[in-house]
C-alpha positions in Angstrom: 101.8 27.8 -23.8 103.6 24.9 -25.3 105.4 25.5 -28.7 103.4 25.0 -31.9 105.1 23.6 -35.0 104.0 22.7 -38.6 104.1 19.4 -40.4 103.8 19.9 -44.1 103.5 17.3 -46.9 104.1 19.7 -49.7 100.6 19.0 -51.0 100.1 19.0 -54.8 96.6 20.3 -55.4 94.6 19.2 -58.4 95.9 20.9 -61.5 99.1 22.1 -59.8 102.7 20.8 -60.2 105.3 19.5 -57.6 107.1 22.8 -58.2 104.0 24.8 -57.2 103.7 22.6 -54.1 107.3 23.1 -53.0 107.2 26.8 -53.6 104.0 26.9 -51.5 105.7 25.0 -48.7 108.5 27.5 -48.6 106.0 30.3 -48.6 104.1 28.7 -45.7 107.4 28.2 -43.8 108.2 31.9 -44.2 104.8 32.8 -42.9 105.1 30.3 -40.1 108.4 31.9 -39.1 106.7 35.3 -38.8 103.9 33.7 -36.8 106.4 32.2 -34.3 105.9 28.6 -35.0 108.8 26.6 -33.6 109.6 24.0 -36.3 108.6 23.3 -39.9 108.9 19.6 -40.8 108.5 17.8 -44.2 107.7 14.1 -44.5 109.0 11.4 -46.8 106.4 9.7 -49.0 106.8 7.9 -52.3 104.6 7.2 -55.4 102.0 9.7 -54.2 100.9 12.3 -56.7 99.5 14.5 -54.0 102.8 14.8 -52.0 105.9 16.5 -53.4 108.4 15.9 -50.5 109.7 12.5 -51.6 113.3 13.9 -51.8 112.9 15.1 -48.2 116.5 16.4 -47.6 116.3 18.4 -50.8 113.0 19.9 -49.9 114.3 20.8 -46.4 117.3 22.6 -47.9 115.0 24.6 -50.1 112.8 25.6 -47.2 115.8 26.3 -44.9 117.4 28.6 -47.5 114.2 30.7 -47.6 113.9 31.1 -43.9 116.1 32.6 -41.1 115.4 31.2 -37.7 112.6 28.5 -37.7 113.9 25.0 -37.2 113.4 22.9 -40.3 113.5 19.1 -40.5 112.2 15.8 -41.4 109.0 14.4 -39.9 110.3 12.1 -41.1 112.9 10.2 -43.0 111.9 6.6 -43.4 115.2 5.1 -42.3 114.8 1.5 -43.7 114.6 3.0 -47.2 118.2 4.4 -46.8 121.7 3.7 -45.8 122.4 5.4 -42.4 125.6 6.8 -43.8 123.8 8.5 -46.7 121.3 10.1 -44.3 124.1 11.3 -42.0 125.9 12.9 -45.0 122.7 14.6 -46.2 121.7 16.0 -42.8 125.3 16.8 -41.9 125.4 18.9 -45.0 122.1 20.6 -44.1 123.4 21.3 -40.5 126.6 22.7 -42.0 124.7 25.1 -44.2 122.0 26.0 -41.6 123.6 25.4 -38.2 121.4 24.8 -35.1 118.3 24.8 -37.3 118.0 21.2 -38.6 116.0 18.3 -37.1 116.0 14.7 -38.1 112.9 12.7 -37.3 113.1 9.0 -38.1 110.4 6.5 -38.9 110.5 2.8 -39.7 107.5 2.5 -42.1 108.2 2.6 -45.8 106.1 5.7 -46.5 104.5 4.0 -49.5 103.0 0.8 -50.9 104.8 -2.6 -51.0 105.6 -2.5 -54.7 107.2 0.9 -54.3 109.0 -0.3 -51.2 110.6 -3.0 -53.3 111.7 -0.5 -55.8 113.2 1.7 -53.1 115.1 -1.0 -51.3 117.6 -2.8 -53.5 118.0 -5.5 -50.7 114.8 -7.5 -51.1 115.3 -8.9 -47.6 115.4 -5.5 -45.9 112.6 -4.9 -43.3 112.0 -2.5 -40.4 113.4 -5.1 -38.0 116.9 -3.6 -38.2 115.6 -0.1 -37.4 117.0 0.1 -33.8 120.5 -0.8 -35.0 120.3 1.6 -37.9 119.4 4.4 -35.5 122.5 3.6 -33.4 124.6 3.5 -36.5 123.3 6.9 -37.6 123.9 8.3 -34.1 127.5 7.2 -34.3 128.0 9.1 -37.6 126.9 12.3 -35.9 129.2 11.8 -32.9 132.8 12.9 -32.8 135.1 10.6 -34.7 136.2 7.6 -32.5 139.7 6.3 -32.5 140.1 3.7 -35.2 136.8 4.7 -36.9 137.3 3.9 -40.6 133.9 4.9 -42.0 133.0 8.5 -41.3 130.3 11.0 -42.4 131.8 14.2 -43.9 129.9 16.4 -43.2 128.3 14.8 -40.2 130.8 13.7 -37.6 130.6 15.8 -34.5 127.6 17.8 -35.6 125.1 16.0 -33.3 122.0 16.8 -35.4 119.0 16.3 -33.1 117.4 12.9 -33.8 113.7 12.2 -33.0 111.9 8.9 -33.2 108.5 9.1 -34.9 105.8 6.5 -34.7 102.2 5.5 -34.3 102.7 2.3 -32.2 103.8 1.2 -28.8 107.0 -0.2 -30.2 108.2 3.2 -31.3 107.3 4.7 -27.9 109.3 2.1 -26.0 112.3 2.4 -28.4 112.4 6.2 -28.0 112.2 5.8 -24.2 115.0 3.2 -24.1 117.3 5.3 -26.3 116.6 8.5 -24.5 115.3 10.3 -27.6 112.5 12.8 -28.1 109.3 11.2 -29.5 106.8 12.4 -32.0 103.5 10.5 -32.2 101.4 10.5 -35.4 98.1 11.0 -33.6 96.9 13.1 -36.6 96.3 9.8 -38.6 96.7 7.0 -36.0 95.2 8.0 -32.7 94.3 4.5 -31.3 97.4 4.0 -29.1 98.0 7.7 -28.4 97.6 7.9 -24.6 99.1 4.5 -23.9 102.2 5.3 -26.1 102.8 8.6 -24.3 102.5 6.9 -20.9 104.9 4.1 -21.9 107.4 6.6 -23.3 107.4 8.8 -20.3 107.5 6.0 -17.7 110.2 4.1 -19.5 112.4 7.1 -20.5 116.1 6.7 -19.8 118.2 9.9 -19.8 120.8 10.1 -22.6 123.7 12.4 -23.3 121.5 14.8 -25.3 118.1 14.4 -23.5 117.8 14.3 -19.7 114.0 14.1 -19.7 111.2 12.9 -21.9 109.9 15.1 -24.6 106.7 14.4 -26.5 105.4 16.1 -29.6 101.9 15.2 -30.9 100.4 15.5 -34.3 97.0 17.2 -34.7 95.0 18.1 -37.8 93.8 21.7 -37.5 91.7 23.5 -40.0 90.7 27.0 -39.0 88.6 29.5 -41.0 86.4 32.4 -40.4 83.3 30.2 -39.8 82.7 26.6 -38.7 80.9 25.9 -41.9 83.8 27.1 -44.1 86.3 25.1 -42.0 84.3 21.9 -42.3 84.1 22.5 -46.1 87.8 23.0 -46.4 88.5 19.8 -44.4 86.6 17.8 -47.0 89.8 17.9 -49.2 91.7 16.1 -46.4 88.9 13.6 -46.0 88.6 12.9 -49.7 92.4 12.5 -50.0 92.5 10.1 -47.0 89.7 7.9 -48.4 91.3 7.8 -51.9 94.5 6.6 -50.3 92.7 3.8 -48.5 91.0 2.9 -51.7 94.4 2.4 -53.3 93.9 5.4 -55.7 96.0 8.2 -54.3 95.9 11.4 -56.3 96.4 15.1 -56.1 94.6 17.0 -53.4 91.0 17.5 -54.5 89.0 20.7 -54.1 86.6 20.9 -51.2 83.0 19.7 -51.7 79.7 20.8 -50.2 78.5 17.3 -49.3 81.1 14.9 -48.1 78.4 12.3 -47.3 77.9 11.8 -51.1 81.6 11.0 -51.5 82.1 8.0 -49.1 80.4 4.9 -48.0 79.3 4.3 -44.4 82.3 2.0 -43.9 84.7 4.6 -45.3 83.2 7.3 -43.2 83.7 5.2 -40.0 87.3 4.4 -41.0 88.1 8.0 -41.8 86.4 9.4 -38.7 88.4 7.0 -36.5 91.7 7.7 -38.2 91.2 11.5 -38.2 89.8 11.6 -34.7 92.5 14.0 -33.6 91.3 16.9 -35.7 90.1 20.3 -34.7 88.0 22.0 -37.4 86.2 25.3 -37.1 86.2 29.0 -36.5 88.7 30.5 -34.0 86.4 30.0 -31.0 85.8 26.3 -31.9 89.5 25.8 -32.5 90.4 27.4 -29.2 88.1 25.0 -27.4 89.4 22.0 -29.3 93.1 22.9 -28.7 92.5 23.5 -25.1 90.8 20.1 -24.7 93.4 18.2 -26.6 96.3 19.7 -24.7 94.6 19.2 -21.3 93.9 15.5 -22.1 97.2 14.5 -23.7 99.7 17.0 -22.0 102.2 17.2 -24.9 105.5 19.1 -24.6 104.9 20.4 -28.2 102.1 20.4 -30.7 102.7 19.6 -34.4 99.9 21.1 -36.4 99.1 19.9 -39.9 96.4 20.7 -42.4 96.0 19.1 -45.9 94.1 21.9 -47.8 93.5 22.4 -51.5 93.9 26.2 -51.5 97.2 27.6 -50.4 95.5 30.9 -49.5 93.1 29.0 -47.2 96.1 27.1 -45.7 97.9 30.3 -44.9 94.8 31.7 -43.3 94.3 28.6 -41.2 97.8 28.6 -39.8 97.5 32.3 -39.1 94.3 31.8 -37.1 95.8 28.9 -35.2 98.8 31.2 -34.2 96.3 33.8 -33.0 94.5 31.2 -30.9 97.8 29.9 -29.5 98.8 33.4 -28.5 95.4 34.0 -26.9 95.7 30.7 -24.9 99.2 31.7 -23.8 98.0 35.1 -22.6 95.1 33.4 -20.7 97.5 31.0 -19.0 99.9 33.9 -18.1 97.0 35.9 -16.6 95.9 32.9 -14.6 99.4 32.3 -13.2 99.7 36.0 -12.3 96.3 35.9 -10.5 97.4 32.8 -8.5 100.7 34.4 -7.7 99.1 37.6 -6.4 96.7 35.6 -4.2 99.6 33.6 -2.7 101.7 36.7 -2.1 
């Protein structure tokens, strides 16, 4: 079975604090490590009361310090908000402290609204247009020092922190292919171009020094509980938070409700249903069917599971059940291979 990883937003539930959220993220990462998830990524967002991972590199360091073997990284850093040198120094420091465990996923969106974007970027003319050149500059800081190189990243130079490109568009897929980088597609909130983006990336991939073949990781919302009804109820926190964001009123993660239909308009329901199309919600048997179908259709090299839940206890239980389903699917696949092998022999 393909590797399963975790995308966490350090969600701040209603009535909680950012400190609570970050401690919960570290606890989730420790559990994810025991349940054999491959990576644990945190994402950069700004001016959002329900997300505590704005200082992404700091949050990654906190999580990495509390774990031993799971890879920890950014999913991602919004590079246009930062100087490539600063990011190289931050992630070079993380790699120096936690060697061979740090990933750096890069996005070109601001991760916030336009007013906050202007506050983040002192250069009012900065846009995402310079993103490809910024990625190349960042790569150079992680490479060994070149003769005559005057600006260096210390720590950073020579560490070759793995760089991923993240995206939800065809542009990001084509850029990742041209640069020979692994690619993570945000199908968990932007599924429209999923299949075409994966096809463009794989067909256009050019081998690079670090990656000889294409590698695709796909985001998927998964909420697992002991019953379908309970999982659907837990998922209403995510649905409410998503609609509130689109209304321009982001807040802390709300508790689940019994009747989501009373919360949104028909237009909001259609919008949320389309954006959250790549979601698997239910009891273990339902989740197993959903995961199998998603993997068969999209054929990812890795799956990045995310779940925006109000209750930390329910979130832990969800990821535990997903890990059990993953292991069951892996055992089924192994048994099928052995059956075919015995028939051939």
